[in-house]
C-alpha positions as CSV (number, residue, x, y, z in Angstrom):
1,X,94.4,148.4,142.3
2,X,93.9,146.3,139.2
3,X,93.0,149.5,137.3
4,X,96.1,151.3,138.4
5,X,98.3,148.3,137.5
6,X,96.6,148.2,134.1
7,X,97.0,151.9,133.6
8,X,100.7,151.8,134.4
9,X,101.3,148.9,132.0
10,X,99.4,150.8,129.3
11,X,101.7,153.8,129.8
12,X,104.8,151.6,129.6
13,X,103.6,150.0,126.4
14,X,103.0,153.4,124.8
15,X,106.4,154.6,125.8
16,X,108.0,151.4,124.4
17,X,106.2,151.8,121.1
18,X,107.3,155.5,120.8
19,X,110.9,154.6,121.7
20,X,111.0,151.8,119.1
21,X,109.6,154.1,116.4
22,X,112.1,156.8,117.3
23,X,115.0,154.2,117.1
24,X,113.7,153.0,113.8
25,X,113.5,156.5,112.4
26,X,117.0,157.3,113.7
27,X,118.5,154.1,112.2
28,X,116.8,154.9,108.8
29,X,118.2,158.5,108.9
30,X,121.7,157.4,109.8
31,X,121.9,154.9,107.0
32,X,121.2,157.5,104.3
33,X,124.1,158.9,102.3
34,X,125.0,162.4,103.4
35,X,123.4,164.6,100.8
36,X,121.2,167.7,100.6
37,X,119.2,166.9,97.4
38,X,116.1,169.1,97.4
39,X,113.3,166.7,96.4
40,X,116.0,164.6,94.7
41,X,114.5,161.5,93.1
42,X,111.1,162.0,94.8
43,X,109.3,163.5,91.8
44,X,107.8,160.7,89.7
45,X,108.4,162.7,86.5
46,X,112.1,163.2,87.4
47,X,112.6,159.5,88.4
48,X,112.1,158.4,84.8
49,X,115.4,158.7,82.9
50,X,115.4,161.1,80.0
51,X,117.7,161.1,77.0
52,X,119.5,164.1,75.4
53,X,121.3,167.2,76.4
54,X,124.9,168.2,77.4
55,X,126.3,167.4,80.8
56,X,129.1,169.9,81.8
57,X,131.5,168.8,84.5
58,X,134.0,171.1,86.3
59,X,137.1,169.2,87.4
60,X,140.0,170.4,89.5
61,X,142.7,169.4,86.9
62,X,143.0,168.9,83.2
63,X,144.1,165.7,81.5
64,X,147.8,165.2,80.9
65,X,147.5,162.6,78.1
66,X,144.9,160.5,76.2
67,X,146.8,157.1,76.5
68,X,145.6,155.3,79.6
69,X,148.1,152.5,79.1
70,X,150.9,155.0,79.9
71,X,149.1,157.3,82.4
72,X,149.1,157.2,86.2
73,X,147.1,160.4,86.6
74,X,143.6,160.5,88.1
75,X,142.5,163.5,86.0
76,X,143.1,161.3,82.9
77,X,141.3,158.3,84.2
78,X,138.1,160.1,85.4
79,X,136.9,161.0,81.8
80,X,138.6,158.3,79.8
81,X,137.1,155.4,81.9
82,X,133.9,156.5,80.3
83,X,135.5,155.8,76.9
84,X,137.5,152.6,77.5
85,X,136.8,149.5,79.6
86,X,138.8,146.5,81.1
87,X,138.4,142.8,80.8
88,X,137.3,142.6,84.4
89,X,136.6,145.5,86.8
90,X,135.6,146.3,90.4
91,X,132.3,146.8,92.1
92,X,131.3,149.3,94.7
93,X,133.3,147.5,97.4
94,X,136.4,146.7,95.3
95,X,135.3,143.1,94.5
96,X,136.4,141.9,91.1
97,X,133.5,141.4,88.7
98,X,133.0,140.8,84.9
99,X,133.2,143.6,82.3
100,X,134.3,142.7,78.8
101,X,134.8,139.1,79.9
102,X,131.5,137.5,80.8
103,X,133.2,134.8,82.9
104,X,136.5,132.9,83.4
105,X,138.0,129.6,84.5
106,X,141.2,128.9,86.4
107,X,143.1,125.7,85.9
108,X,143.8,123.3,88.7
109,X,147.5,124.3,88.9
110,X,146.3,128.0,89.1
111,X,148.6,128.9,86.2
112,X,146.0,129.3,83.3
113,X,143.1,131.8,83.4
114,X,140.7,131.4,80.5
115,X,138.3,134.3,79.7
116,X,135.1,134.0,77.7
117,X,134.4,137.4,76.0
118,X,131.0,139.0,75.6
119,X,129.9,138.7,72.0
120,X,128.7,141.7,69.9
121,X,130.7,144.3,71.9
122,X,131.8,147.1,69.4
123,X,134.6,149.5,69.5
124,X,133.9,153.1,68.6
125,X,135.4,152.5,65.2
126,X,132.6,150.0,64.4
127,X,134.7,146.9,64.7
128,X,133.7,144.1,67.1
129,X,135.9,143.5,70.1
130,X,137.6,140.1,69.9
131,X,140.3,138.0,71.6
132,X,143.0,139.4,69.3
133,X,142.3,142.8,70.6
134,X,142.5,141.6,74.2
135,X,145.9,139.9,73.5
136,X,147.2,143.0,71.8
137,X,146.1,145.4,74.5
138,X,147.5,143.5,77.4
139,X,150.8,142.8,75.5
140,X,151.1,146.5,74.8
141,X,150.4,147.3,78.4
142,X,153.0,144.9,79.6
143,X,155.5,146.5,77.2
144,X,154.9,150.2,77.9
145,X,152.8,150.7,81.1
146,X,154.3,152.2,84.2
147,X,152.8,149.4,86.3
148,X,153.7,146.6,83.9
149,X,155.6,144.9,86.7
150,X,152.2,143.8,88.1
151,X,152.0,141.4,85.1
152,X,155.4,139.9,85.7
153,X,153.6,136.6,86.3
154,X,152.2,136.4,82.7
155,X,154.2,134.0,80.5
156,X,152.1,134.2,77.4
157,X,148.6,135.1,76.1
158,X,146.9,132.7,73.8
159,X,143.9,133.4,71.4
160,X,141.8,130.2,71.4
161,X,139.0,131.6,69.3
162,X,137.4,135.0,68.6
163,X,135.7,135.0,72.0
164,X,138.1,133.0,74.2
165,X,141.6,134.1,75.4
166,X,143.9,132.3,77.8
167,X,146.6,133.8,80.0
168,X,149.4,131.4,80.9
169,X,151.2,132.3,84.0
170,X,154.8,131.3,85.0
171,X,153.6,130.7,88.5
172,X,150.3,130.7,90.5
173,X,149.3,134.3,91.4
174,X,146.9,135.7,94.0
175,X,147.0,139.1,92.4
176,X,146.5,138.5,88.7
177,X,142.8,139.3,88.6
178,X,143.4,142.3,90.7
179,X,146.0,143.5,88.3
180,X,143.5,143.2,85.4
181,X,140.9,145.1,87.4
182,X,143.1,147.8,88.8
183,X,141.8,151.2,87.8
184,X,145.1,152.9,88.5
185,X,147.0,153.0,85.1
186,X,144.2,150.7,83.8
187,X,144.8,147.9,81.4
188,X,142.0,149.0,79.1
189,X,141.1,147.0,76.0
190,X,141.8,148.9,72.7
191,X,141.6,147.9,69.0
192,X,144.5,145.9,67.8
193,X,147.1,148.2,66.2
194,X,146.3,151.4,68.1
195,X,149.4,152.9,69.6
196,X,151.6,150.3,67.9
197,X,155.3,150.2,68.8
198,X,154.7,152.4,71.8
199,X,153.4,155.4,69.9
200,X,151.3,157.6,72.2
201,X,147.5,157.3,71.5
202,X,146.0,160.7,70.6
203,X,142.6,159.5,69.6
204,X,141.5,156.9,72.2
205,X,139.0,154.3,71.0
206,X,137.3,151.9,73.3
207,X,134.1,150.0,74.0
208,X,132.6,152.4,76.6
209,X,129.2,154.2,76.6
210,X,130.9,157.4,75.5
211,X,133.4,158.0,72.7
212,X,136.1,160.6,72.5
213,X,135.3,163.7,70.4
214,X,138.0,166.3,71.1
215,X,140.5,167.6,73.7
216,X,141.3,171.3,73.7
217,X,144.1,171.3,76.3
218,X,143.5,173.6,79.2
219,X,139.9,174.3,78.0
220,X,137.7,171.2,77.6
221,X,137.5,167.5,76.8
222,X,134.3,166.5,74.9
223,X,132.8,163.0,74.9
224,X,129.8,162.0,72.8
225,X,127.3,159.2,73.3
226,X,128.1,155.9,71.6
227,X,124.9,154.7,70.1
228,X,126.1,151.1,69.5
229,X,127.2,150.6,73.1
230,X,126.4,147.2,74.4
231,X,126.0,147.1,78.2
232,X,126.6,144.2,80.5
233,X,123.6,143.0,82.5
234,X,123.2,143.5,86.2
235,X,122.7,146.2,88.8
236,X,125.1,149.2,88.4
237,X,127.9,148.9,90.8
238,X,131.4,150.4,90.8
239,X,132.6,150.4,87.2
240,X,130.4,147.4,86.4
241,X,126.8,146.5,85.9
242,X,124.3,148.1,83.5
243,X,125.5,151.4,81.9
244,X,123.2,153.7,80.0
245,X,124.4,156.7,78.0
246,X,121.5,159.1,78.6
247,X,123.1,162.4,77.7
248,X,124.3,163.2,74.2
249,X,127.5,164.9,75.2
250,X,129.7,165.2,78.3
251,X,132.1,168.2,78.5
252,X,134.8,168.2,81.2
253,X,136.2,171.6,82.0
254,X,139.4,172.0,84.0
255,X,138.8,174.8,86.6
256,X,141.6,174.8,89.2
257,X,140.1,177.4,91.5
258,X,137.6,175.7,93.8
259,X,135.6,178.9,94.3
260,X,135.3,179.4,90.5
261,X,134.1,175.8,90.1
262,X,131.3,176.4,92.6
263,X,130.3,179.8,91.2
264,X,130.0,178.1,87.8
265,X,127.6,175.5,89.3
266,X,125.5,178.2,91.0
267,X,125.2,180.2,87.8
268,X,124.4,177.2,85.7
269,X,127.5,177.3,83.6
270,X,128.3,173.7,84.8
271,X,126.1,170.9,86.0
272,X,128.5,168.8,88.2
273,X,131.5,169.9,90.3
274,X,134.2,167.4,91.3
275,X,136.7,168.0,94.1
276,X,134.5,170.1,96.4
277,X,136.5,171.4,99.3
278,X,135.7,170.4,102.8
279,X,135.4,174.0,103.9
280,X,132.6,174.6,101.3
281,X,130.6,171.5,102.5
282,X,128.6,173.1,105.3
283,X,127.8,176.2,103.2
284,X,126.6,174.2,100.2
285,X,124.3,172.1,102.4
286,X,122.3,175.3,103.0
287,X,121.8,176.0,99.3
288,X,118.5,175.1,97.7
289,X,119.9,175.2,94.1
290,X,122.7,172.8,94.8
291,X,122.9,169.1,95.8
292,X,126.0,168.2,97.7
293,X,127.1,164.7,98.6
294,X,129.9,163.4,100.8
295,X,131.1,159.8,101.4
296,X,133.9,158.4,103.4
297,X,136.8,157.8,101.0
298,X,139.3,155.1,100.3
299,X,141.6,157.8,98.9
300,X,144.5,158.5,101.1
301,X,147.1,161.2,101.4
302,X,150.8,160.3,101.6
303,X,154.2,161.9,102.1
304,X,157.0,160.5,100.0
305,X,160.7,160.8,101.0
306,X,163.1,161.6,98.3
307,X,165.9,159.0,98.8
308,X,167.9,159.9,95.6
309,X,169.7,162.7,97.3
310,X,170.4,164.2,100.8
311,X,169.1,164.7,103.4
312,X,166.4,162.0,103.1
313,X,168.8,159.3,101.9
314,X,169.5,159.2,105.6
315,X,167.0,157.0,107.5
316,X,167.4,159.1,110.7
317,X,166.1,162.1,108.8
318,X,163.1,160.2,107.6
319,X,162.3,158.9,111.1
320,X,162.7,162.5,112.4
321,X,160.0,163.6,110.1
322,X,157.7,160.7,111.0
323,X,158.1,161.6,114.7
324,X,157.5,165.3,114.0
325,X,154.2,164.9,112.3
326,X,150.9,165.5,114.0
327,X,148.4,163.7,111.6
328,X,145.3,164.9,113.4
329,X,146.3,168.5,112.9
330,X,146.8,167.7,109.2
331,X,143.3,166.2,109.0
332,X,141.8,169.1,110.9
333,X,143.3,171.7,108.5
334,X,143.4,169.8,105.2
335,X,139.9,168.2,105.5
336,X,138.1,170.5,107.9
337,X,137.9,167.5,110.3
338,X,135.9,165.5,107.7
339,X,138.7,163.0,107.0
340,X,140.5,160.5,109.3
341,X,144.2,159.9,110.1
342,X,145.8,157.1,108.1
343,X,148.3,154.7,109.8
344,X,148.5,152.6,106.6
345,X,147.9,152.6,102.9
346,X,145.4,149.8,103.6
347,X,141.9,151.1,104.3
348,X,140.6,150.0,107.8
349,X,137.3,148.7,106.4
350,X,138.9,146.1,104.2
351,X,139.8,142.5,105.0
352,X,143.5,143.3,104.7
353,X,143.7,145.7,107.6
354,X,145.2,144.3,110.9
355,X,146.8,145.5,114.2
356,X,150.0,145.8,112.2
357,X,148.5,148.3,109.9
358,X,147.0,150.2,112.9
359,X,150.5,150.6,114.5
360,X,151.7,154.1,113.7
361,X,154.3,156.7,114.8
362,X,153.2,159.0,117.6
363,X,154.4,162.6,117.6
364,X,157.5,163.0,119.7
365,X,159.2,166.3,119.1
366,X,162.2,165.6,121.4
367,X,162.9,162.3,119.8
368,X,162.6,163.9,116.3
369,X,165.2,166.6,117.4
370,X,167.6,163.9,118.6
371,X,167.4,162.1,115.2
372,X,168.0,165.4,113.3
373,X,171.1,166.0,115.4
374,X,172.3,162.4,114.9
375,X,171.8,162.7,111.1
376,X,174.1,165.7,111.1
377,X,171.6,168.0,109.4
378,X,173.2,171.5,109.1
379,X,170.2,173.7,108.1
380,X,170.3,173.3,104.3
381,X,166.9,174.1,102.6
382,X,164.4,171.3,102.4
383,X,161.6,171.7,99.9
384,X,158.1,170.0,100.1
385,X,156.8,169.6,96.6
386,X,153.0,169.7,96.3
387,X,150.4,170.5,93.7
388,X,147.9,173.3,93.2
389,X,145.3,171.0,91.7
390,X,144.0,169.8,95.0
391,X,143.4,172.1,97.9
392,X,144.2,169.5,100.5
393,X,147.7,169.0,98.9
394,X,148.8,172.5,99.6
395,X,147.2,172.7,103.0
396,X,148.9,169.5,104.1
397,X,152.2,170.8,102.9
398,X,151.8,174.1,104.8
399,X,150.9,172.2,108.0
400,X,153.9,169.9,107.6
401,X,156.1,172.9,107.0
402,X,155.1,174.4,110.3
403,X,155.5,171.1,112.2
404,X,158.9,170.4,110.7
405,X,160.2,173.8,111.6
406,X,159.6,172.9,115.2
407,X,162.3,170.3,115.0
408,X,164.8,172.7,113.4
409,X,164.3,171.9,109.7
410,X,164.6,174.7,107.2
411,X,161.5,173.9,105.1
412,X,160.0,175.6,102.1
413,X,157.0,174.7,100.0
414,X,156.8,174.6,96.2
415,X,153.3,174.4,94.8
416,X,153.3,173.2,91.2
417,X,150.7,173.1,88.4
418,X,149.4,169.5,88.0
419,X,151.3,168.6,84.9
420,X,154.6,169.8,86.2
421,X,154.0,168.2,89.6
422,X,153.6,164.8,87.9
423,X,156.2,165.0,85.2
424,X,158.9,167.0,86.9
425,X,158.6,165.7,90.5
426,X,156.4,162.6,91.1
427,X,157.7,160.3,88.4
428,X,161.3,161.5,88.4
429,X,161.9,161.2,92.2
430,X,163.6,164.6,92.0
431,X,162.4,166.0,95.4
432,X,163.2,166.2,99.1
433,X,159.7,165.6,100.3
434,X,156.5,165.2,98.2
435,X,152.9,165.0,99.2
436,X,149.9,164.0,97.2
437,X,147.2,161.4,97.4
438,X,146.5,157.9,96.0
439,X,143.3,156.4,94.8
440,X,142.2,152.9,96.0
441,X,143.4,149.6,94.5
442,X,141.7,146.2,94.6
443,X,144.7,144.5,96.1
444,X,147.4,145.8,98.6
445,X,150.1,144.6,96.3
446,X,149.1,147.2,93.8
447,X,150.0,150.0,96.2
448,X,153.0,148.4,97.9
449,X,154.6,147.0,94.7
450,X,154.3,150.3,92.8
451,X,155.9,152.4,95.5
452,X,158.3,149.9,97.2
453,X,159.7,147.5,94.7
454,X,163.1,148.5,93.5
455,X,162.0,148.0,89.9
456,X,159.1,150.4,90.1
457,X,159.6,152.9,92.9
458,X,160.1,156.5,91.9
459,X,161.9,157.9,94.9
460,X,165.0,155.8,95.0
461,X,163.9,153.2,97.6
462,X,165.6,149.8,97.2
463,X,165.5,146.9,99.5
464,X,166.2,143.2,98.7
465,X,164.1,142.2,101.7
466,X,161.1,144.3,100.5
467,X,161.5,143.0,97.0
468,X,161.4,139.4,98.2
469,X,158.2,140.0,100.3
470,X,156.4,141.7,97.4
471,X,157.3,138.9,95.0
472,X,156.0,136.4,97.5
473,X,152.8,138.4,97.7
474,X,152.3,138.0,94.0
475,X,152.8,134.3,93.9
476,X,150.9,133.3,97.0
477,X,147.3,132.2,96.4
478,X,146.4,131.4,100.0
479,X,144.5,134.4,101.4
480,X,145.7,134.0,105.0
481,X,149.3,133.7,104.0
482,X,149.0,136.8,101.8
483,X,147.7,138.8,104.7
484,X,150.7,137.8,106.7
485,X,153.0,138.8,103.9
486,X,151.5,142.3,103.7
487,X,151.7,142.6,107.5
488,X,155.4,142.0,107.1
489,X,155.5,144.5,104.2
490,X,153.8,147.2,106.4
491,X,156.2,146.5,109.3
492,X,159.2,146.9,107.0
493,X,157.8,150.0,105.5
494,X,157.4,151.6,108.9
495,X,161.0,150.8,109.6
496,X,162.5,152.0,106.3
497,X,160.0,154.8,105.6
498,X,159.9,155.1,101.9
499,X,156.6,156.9,102.5
500,X,154.2,157.8,105.3
501,X,150.5,157.5,105.1
502,X,148.8,160.7,106.4
503,X,145.0,160.8,106.0
504,X,141.9,159.3,104.4
505,X,140.2,162.1,102.4
506,X,136.4,162.5,102.0
507,X,134.8,162.4,98.6
508,X,132.7,165.5,98.2
509,X,130.8,166.3,94.9
510,X,128.0,168.7,94.0
511,X,125.5,169.0,91.2
512,X,122.5,170.8,90.0
513,X,119.1,169.5,91.2
514,X,118.1,168.9,87.6
515,X,120.9,166.2,87.4
516,X,119.4,162.8,88.2
517,X,121.0,159.4,88.8
518,X,124.4,160.8,90.0
519,X,125.8,158.8,92.9
520,X,129.0,159.6,94.7
521,X,131.4,156.6,95.1
522,X,133.8,156.2,98.0
523,X,136.5,155.1,95.5
524,X,136.6,158.7,94.2
525,X,135.5,158.1,90.6
526,X,132.4,159.9,89.3
527,X,130.3,157.8,87.0
528,X,128.3,159.7,84.4
529,X,126.6,156.8,82.7
530,X,123.1,156.3,84.1
531,X,122.9,160.1,84.7
532,X,120.3,162.2,83.0
533,X,119.0,165.8,82.9
534,X,115.5,166.2,84.1
535,X,114.7,169.5,82.3
């Protein structure tokens, strides 16, 4: 009897050990990033960084300009943020960290921010970056940048000495540091005098690990290693931490066709492919000569309502569209079920998300039809403007076209080249409906203010109540109160419908197995510093 009891206990113990080992293995596997790197990083010879060579990157869209102070376009930022840097920046999780400033102090009244600059940081022209350059750069940005309203709290900028600069605010601000760190239309630091009097910069000079060499529009952008780059200390994270320029040259090639981008990777013409389509993800995972990586993304797709002209100057028509949309169907088609529906511009994993942000329109076809009838719509053509640069833009537009036809709207789709989409539609507000996607921001004010404040919105939306809320959000420094303000902003947005959030899009990138050190970031920005070629 005792032997039987002992034997049973021994069996249970063995089962428990096996179960725990299996759970541990499962947890380890689930925590790994989704990639298919064959022997990636396991070869000791490959794990040692190597210098030299040319890294060729295939992007879905070309640059539109070389002046980051006046650009709001992602395809400009991706290469040029290797050339130019900001005073402070964001880490992997959107937290604000030092960059060109090594630290800063805030006065007791919350109205003066004093930054201490890193010494010995050189511009690509050989001059040392100093406080006068910081003052000039931010003042130029405030004068000419599309998102200059984010700096409405800045009263003056004072140069205290070569390595100390103070920002004096007209009121306390909970968003000032976020405005300095915002990668969208970034407030990069440039040499004093560059782009004077608003002249567009054609030869960007910065402090980054790579310097501008040439841009052959429609063909390639070439960056070269900056030998005198001075990196900040610390673990690489986001746009911050240690940066090493291992390759001699980076070449960005705009290739709008996704299939051509991937063919170029498989044939060795390019080393890295950005904007991999969801429908190529499963196929690429089976390839031995390709490493493909996917991460959940903070990028989100949106639909903007053109309120400068009929029919969407009528709120009933905007609500009819909101009730007609089936966001899950959009996700299934546009992202091959790899994305998620988006009830809000605020990402669910951030501290700003709440039940208010989770509250969304549910599809109700009959209600949508009633609103269309109430609005007096008589069948005039409605155009959804979208871009050819991103596959999910066009697919989203086509799904929406089908859904809106079900409520009696006469909908057409115009798919524009990227430059025309931005210059002729997005920034002019000359559209009925427009869909695109937005990259993440450190602070919700930087999304809401840009698209909802009457001084900055492109689509004709104007609301005194919304302006007041957004201005309160800038001045308030108490975190809990700011959260309540942006809850109110989201509630008013869902009532007025200047735009609708549609989906969170996955970040999918691919590269050759010989490329080492490349890490996909959920913010959607590829970082090519700390990347080397193993052969």
